[in-house]
C-alpha positions as CSV (number, residue, x, y, z in Angstrom):
1,M,71.4,108.6,106.2
2,S,72.5,110.8,103.4
3,Y,73.5,114.4,103.9
4,E,76.1,117.1,102.7
5,L,77.5,119.5,105.3
6,T,79.5,122.5,104.5
7,Y,80.8,125.2,106.8
8,K,82.8,128.5,107.0
9,K,83.9,130.3,110.0
10,K,83.4,134.0,110.0
11,K,84.9,135.9,113.1
12,D,83.7,133.7,116.1
13,I,80.7,132.2,114.5
14,L,80.7,128.8,112.5
15,F,78.2,129.0,109.6
16,V,77.1,125.3,108.7
17,K,74.7,124.3,105.7
18,V,73.3,121.0,105.7
19,K,71.4,119.5,102.6
20,G,69.7,116.1,102.4
21,M,67.0,114.0,104.0
22,R,66.0,115.0,107.8
23,S,65.8,111.9,110.0
24,F,66.7,111.2,113.6
25,K,69.9,109.3,112.6
26,T,70.8,112.1,110.2
27,I,70.4,114.8,112.9
28,I,72.4,113.0,115.3
29,S,75.1,112.4,112.9
30,V,75.2,116.1,111.8
31,I,75.4,117.2,115.4
32,K,78.5,115.0,115.9
33,D,80.1,116.5,112.8
34,I,79.3,119.9,113.9
35,Q,80.8,119.1,117.4
36,Q,84.1,118.0,115.8
37,I,84.2,121.1,113.5
38,C,83.7,123.4,116.5
39,I,86.4,121.8,118.5
40,K,88.8,122.1,115.4
41,Q,87.7,125.7,114.6
42,K,87.8,126.8,118.1
43,T,84.4,128.2,118.3
44,S,81.3,127.8,120.3
45,K,78.8,129.7,118.4
46,V,77.3,128.0,115.6
47,L,74.6,128.8,112.9
48,I,73.0,125.8,111.3
49,D,71.1,126.3,108.0
50,V,68.7,123.4,107.4
51,Q,66.5,124.8,105.0
52,E,67.5,122.2,102.4
53,L,66.9,119.5,104.7
54,E,63.9,117.4,103.3
55,G,61.2,116.1,105.9
56,H,60.6,116.7,109.5
57,L,61.4,114.8,112.7
58,K,58.5,113.1,114.5
59,T,57.2,114.7,117.8
60,M,58.8,112.1,120.0
61,E,62.2,112.3,117.9
62,A,62.1,116.3,118.6
63,Y,61.4,115.7,122.4
64,E,64.1,113.0,122.7
65,L,67.0,114.7,120.7
66,P,67.9,117.5,123.3
67,A,68.2,114.9,125.9
68,L,70.1,112.3,123.9
69,V,72.7,114.3,122.1
70,F,72.8,117.8,123.8
71,P,74.1,117.0,127.3
72,K,77.3,115.7,125.7
73,I,77.8,119.0,123.9
74,R,76.8,121.1,126.7
75,D,79.0,119.3,129.3
76,K,82.1,119.9,127.1
77,N,81.1,123.5,126.7
78,I,81.2,123.0,122.7
79,F,78.0,124.9,121.8
80,E,77.8,128.1,123.9
81,K,75.2,129.5,121.7
82,S,73.4,127.8,118.6
83,A,71.1,129.3,116.1
84,I,69.1,126.9,113.6
85,V,67.7,128.5,110.4
86,D,64.7,126.5,109.0
87,R,62.0,127.1,106.4
88,E,58.9,129.1,107.7
89,E,56.6,126.2,106.9
90,S,58.5,124.0,109.3
91,Y,57.5,126.4,112.2
92,P,55.0,123.7,113.8
93,Y,58.0,121.2,114.0
94,Y,60.9,123.3,115.1
95,S,59.0,125.6,117.6
96,F,58.3,122.3,119.7
97,F,62.0,121.5,119.3
98,E,63.2,124.9,120.5
99,N,60.9,124.9,123.5
100,V,62.1,121.4,124.6
101,S,65.9,122.4,124.0
102,V,65.4,125.9,126.0
103,N,63.5,124.1,128.7
104,R,66.4,121.6,129.2
105,G,68.9,124.5,129.6
106,F,70.2,125.0,126.1
107,N,71.0,128.3,124.5
108,L,69.3,127.7,121.2
109,R,66.9,129.7,118.9
110,I,65.3,128.9,115.6
111,F,65.0,131.4,113.1
112,T,63.7,131.6,109.4
113,N,66.3,134.4,108.4
114,I,70.0,133.8,108.3
115,D,70.8,137.6,109.2
116,D,68.5,137.5,112.2
117,A,70.3,134.3,113.4
118,A,73.7,135.7,113.0
119,E,72.6,138.9,115.0
120,W,71.3,136.8,117.8
121,L,74.6,134.9,118.0
122,R,76.8,138.2,117.9
123,K,74.9,139.5,121.1
């Protein structure tokens, strides 16, 4: 579980960039880190750039992740709106994750362009 996370707050949006290896444990750890940063920065809108994360989650991991981690975030009103930016070739993986997340009541969208993601968060 090795990753590097950097962030910067611009107005009311937290911009996060994550680099490293993508695994179930890494994603859980990243979400927990972002949760703490959102609390400290007093923001509930987050753009997470994962274009430099290598690998993909397995289908079952993508299915389980929203049920395992997201209720803790939603119940505390930590993430009002989340945008994830990933590489276009990852579409088959992240489209399933986005559908599962939205179906479970999370205000989350996945984009391939940072500007589009930021614009959606501002709406």
